[in-house]
C-alpha positions in Angstrom: 0.0 0.0 0.0 1.5 3.3 -1.0 1.8 6.3 1.4 -1.1 8.2 -0.2 -3.5 5.3 0.5 -2.2 5.0 4.1 -2.8 8.7 4.6 -6.3 8.3 3.2 -7.0 5.5 5.6 -5.8 7.4 8.6 -7.7 10.5 7.5 -10.9 8.4 7.0 -10.5 6.7 10.4 -10.0 10.1 12.1 -13.0 11.6 10.4 -15.3 8.7 11.1 -14.0 8.5 14.7 -15.0 12.2 15.1 -18.6 11.5 14.0 -19.3 9.8 17.3 -17.9 12.9 19.1 -20.2 15.2 17.1 -23.3 13.0 17.8 -22.4 13.0 21.5 -22.5 16.8 21.4 -25.7 17.1 19.3 -28.1 14.3 20.3 -28.5 15.1 24.0 -29.4 18.7 23.1 -31.8 18.5 20.1 -32.8 14.8 20.3 -32.5 11.6 18.3 -34.6 12.2 15.2 -33.4 15.8 14.6 -29.8 14.7 14.9 -30.3 11.9 12.4 -32.3 14.0 10.0 -29.8 16.9 9.9 -26.9 14.5 9.4 -28.3 12.9 6.3 -29.9 16.0 4.8 -26.8 18.2 5.2 -24.8 15.3 3.7 -27.2 15.2 0.7 -26.9 18.9 0.1 -23.1 18.6 0.4 -23.0 15.8 -2.1 -25.2 17.7 -4.5 -22.7 20.5 -4.4 -19.7 18.3 -4.7 -21.1 16.3 -7.6 -22.1 19.5 -9.3 -18.6 20.9 -9.0 -17.1 17.6 -10.2 -19.6 17.6 -13.2 -20.6 14.0 -12.7 -23.2 12.7 -15.1 -26.4 12.1 -13.2 -27.2 8.7 -14.9 -28.7 6.4 -12.3 -29.3 3.7 -14.9 -32.8 3.2 -13.7 -31.6 2.4 -10.2 -32.6 5.5 -8.3 -35.4 3.9 -6.4 -33.2 1.0 -5.5 -30.3 3.1 -4.3 -32.7 5.2 -2.2 -34.1 2.1 -0.6 -30.6 1.0 0.1 -30.0 4.4 1.7 -32.8 3.7 4.1 -31.0 0.6 5.3 -27.5 1.9 5.1 -27.9 5.4 6.3 -31.4 6.4 7.6 -31.9 3.6 10.1 -28.3 3.5 11.4 -28.1 7.3 11.7 -31.1 7.1 13.9 -29.8 4.2 16.0 -26.5 5.9 16.6 -28.2 9.0 17.6 -30.1 7.0 20.2 -26.8 5.5 21.4 -25.3 9.0 21.6 -27.9 9.9 24.2 -26.4 7.5 26.8 -23.0 6.2 25.5 -19.6 7.9 25.5 -18.3 8.5 22.0 -15.5 6.0 22.5 -18.0 3.2 23.2 -20.0 3.9 20.1 -16.8 3.9 18.0 -15.8 0.5 19.3 -19.2 -1.0 18.8 -19.1 0.3 15.2 -16.0 -1.9 14.7 -18.3 -5.0 14.9 -19.6 -4.2 11.4 -17.5 -6.9 9.7 -18.4 -9.4 12.3 -22.1 -8.8 11.6 -21.3 -9.1 7.9 -19.8 -12.6 8.5 -23.0 -13.8 10.3 -25.4 -12.2 7.8 -23.4 -13.5 4.8 -23.4 -17.0 6.2 -27.1 -17.0 7.2 -28.7 -15.2 4.4 -26.4 -14.9 1.4 -24.7 -18.3 1.1 -21.2 -17.0 2.1 -18.8 -19.6 3.4 -18.4 -19.5 7.2 -14.8 -20.6 8.1 -13.6 -21.6 11.5 -11.5 -18.4 11.7 -14.5 -16.2 10.8 -16.8 -17.9 13.4 -14.0 -17.6 16.0 -13.7 -13.9 15.1 -17.4 -13.4 15.6 -17.5 -14.9 19.1 -14.3 -13.2 20.1 -15.7 -9.9 18.9 -18.9 -10.3 20.9 -16.8 -11.3 23.9 -14.9 -8.0 23.5 -18.1 -6.1 23.3 -19.3 -7.8 26.5 -16.1 -6.8 28.4 -16.5 -3.3 27.2 -20.1 -2.9 28.4 -19.6 -4.8 31.7 -16.2 -3.4 32.9 -16.1 0.1 31.5 -16.2 3.5 33.3 -20.0 3.7 32.6 -22.3 1.9 35.0 -23.8 -1.3 33.6 -27.6 -0.5 33.5 -30.6 -0.6 31.2 -29.5 2.7 29.5 -26.1 1.2 28.7 -27.6 -2.0 27.4 -30.1 -0.1 25.2 -27.3 2.1 23.8 -25.2 -1.0 23.0 -28.1 -2.7 21.4 -28.8 0.3 19.2 -25.2 0.3 18.0 -25.3 -3.4 17.2 -28.6 -3.0 15.4 -26.9 -0.3 13.3 -24.0 -2.5 12.4 -26.5 -5.2 11.5 -28.0 -2.8 9.0 -24.5 -2.1 7.6 -23.9 -5.8 7.2 -27.1 -6.3 5.3 -26.5 -3.2 3.2 -23.1 -4.4 2.0 -24.5 -7.6 0.5 -27.6 -5.9 -0.8 -25.5 -3.2 -2.5 -23.5 -5.9 -4.3 -26.7 -7.7 -5.3 -28.7 -4.7 -6.3 -26.2 -2.2 -7.7 -23.2 -4.1 -9.2 -25.1 -5.9 -12.0 -25.6 -4.4 -15.5 -22.4 -2.4 -15.4 -22.8 -1.2 -11.8 -23.5 2.3 -10.7 -21.0 5.1 -10.0 -20.3 5.0 -6.3 -20.7 8.7 -5.9 -24.2 8.5 -7.3 -24.9 5.6 -5.0 -23.8 7.9 -2.1 -26.1 10.7 -3.2 -29.0 8.4 -3.8 -28.5 6.8 -0.4 -28.5 10.2 1.3 -31.7 11.3 -0.5 -33.4 8.1 0.5 -32.4 8.5 4.1 -33.5 12.1 4.1 -37.0 11.2 2.7 -37.3 8.5 5.3 -36.5 10.8 8.2 -38.3 13.9 6.9 -41.9 13.0 8.1 -40.4 11.6 11.4 -38.5 14.9 11.9 -41.7 16.9 11.2 -43.7 14.9 13.6 -41.1 15.0 16.4 -40.8 18.8 16.1 -44.6 19.3 16.3 -45.3 16.8 19.0 -42.2 17.1 21.2 -39.9 20.0 20.1 -36.5 20.2 21.7 -36.2 22.4 24.7 -33.3 24.1 22.9 -31.9 24.0 19.4 -28.5 24.5 20.8 -25.8 27.1 20.3 -23.0 27.5 17.9 -21.2 24.4 19.2 -24.2 22.2 18.3 -24.6 23.7 14.8 -20.9 23.6 14.0 -21.0 19.9 15.1 -24.0 19.3 12.8 -22.1 20.8 9.9 -19.0 18.7 10.7 -21.1 15.6 11.0 -23.0 16.1 7.8 -20.4 17.7 5.5 -17.1 16.3 6.8 -18.0 12.9 8.5 -20.6 11.9 5.9 -20.4 13.8 2.5 -16.6 14.4 2.4 -15.8 11.0 4.0 -17.6 9.3 1.2 -15.3 11.0 -1.3 -12.2 9.7 0.5 -13.7 6.3 0.9 -14.6 6.0 -2.8 -11.1 7.0 -3.9 -9.6 4.4 -1.4 -12.0 1.8 -2.7 -10.9 2.3 -6.3 -7.3 2.3 -5.3 -6.9 -0.7 -2.9 -10.2 -2.6 -3.3 -13.0 -3.3 -0.8 -11.4 -5.9 1.4 -8.4 -3.8 2.3 -10.6 -0.7 2.6 -12.6 -2.5 5.3 -9.6 -2.6 7.6 -10.2 1.1 8.3 -12.5 -0.1 11.0 -9.5 -1.2 12.9 -8.4 2.4 13.3 -11.8 4.1 14.0 -12.2 3.0 17.7 -8.8 4.5 18.9 -9.7 7.8 17.2 -13.2 7.7 18.7 -11.9 7.1 22.2 -9.1 9.7 21.7 -11.5 12.5 20.5 -13.9 11.7 23.3 -11.1 11.8 26.0 -9.5 14.9 24.6 -12.5 17.1 23.7 -15.3 15.8 26.0 -13.2 14.7 29.0 -14.7 11.2 28.7 -13.1 8.8 31.2 -10.8 6.0 30.1 -10.3 2.6 31.6 -8.6 -0.7 30.9 -11.9 -1.9 29.5 -11.3 0.2 26.5 -7.9 -1.5 26.0 -9.2 -5.1 26.6 -12.4 -4.7 24.6 -10.6 -2.9 21.8 -7.8 -5.4 21.5 -10.3 -8.3 21.4 -12.4 -6.7 18.7 -9.3 -5.9 16.7 -8.2 -9.5 16.9 -11.7 -10.6 15.9 -11.6 -8.4 12.9 -8.2 -9.8 11.9 -9.6 -13.3 12.0 -12.6 -12.2 9.9 -10.6 -10.3 7.3 -7.5 -12.4 7.0 -7.0 -14.3 3.7 -7.8 -18.0 3.9 -4.8 -20.3 3.3 -5.5 -22.5 0.3 -3.6 -25.8 0.4 -2.1 -26.9 -2.9 -3.6 -29.9 -4.5 -1.2 -32.7 -5.1 -1.3 -34.2 -8.5 -0.5 -37.9 -8.7 1.2 -39.0 -11.8 -0.3 -42.1 -13.5 
């Protein structure tokens, strides 16, 4: 991997790690649904501007409805679930839970998409879940129903990501595929349309006590434009350069950045549980992503 790709991976991990920091600032102030809605809608506007400046041809090849539905699964629902988690979980916790995405992908692929489940992958899944258990039971946050619900919201979000990966390959990669930048835009539009009526209802029925100050709105801009719209551009370039499998390893680096930003900027406490849980999840990801060793077939001469 060349230095430029390494720099892209580090940048992407730092940006996505910061997304949990931003949500931790925003969600407790304006609520779950407004946080999720503003995230995807700001990202959609940002992508519209970026694609306009890049002069990308807007040819969805008849897949606009499909990619918008994919956006509901890949962006709308997870954004809402992570906003729920941000109400009760420190940013570092959400970042580490996010690293279980490949583990969910292994289970979903084996159960629903006829992917081969190897011993290493299964071992990785159980090791990763064990790491999550250590994190939730032994961390600086008291183990209670709120923590359990926050952890469950994160794991449901990573389950959506796991399904979305396989569905994207099945729905979008046939018939010449679809430009990944258009896929990103269509996804954000679909997520925005999903959350728009929910946002309107929440504002009318239970408006936030406060819409926050400049810190909340700067965090919203950072979450939507930097952590969602701009991050997609980096990811797409990385994807085309090193391929999808290596690109997935960015999840190894997101938890340390999420914990780091939370500790530095929000004074979130650190404990050995972060180290133990993070190391176990990193080892689990290595087992899941490592290349299987293919034994050579002996040819017997006759």
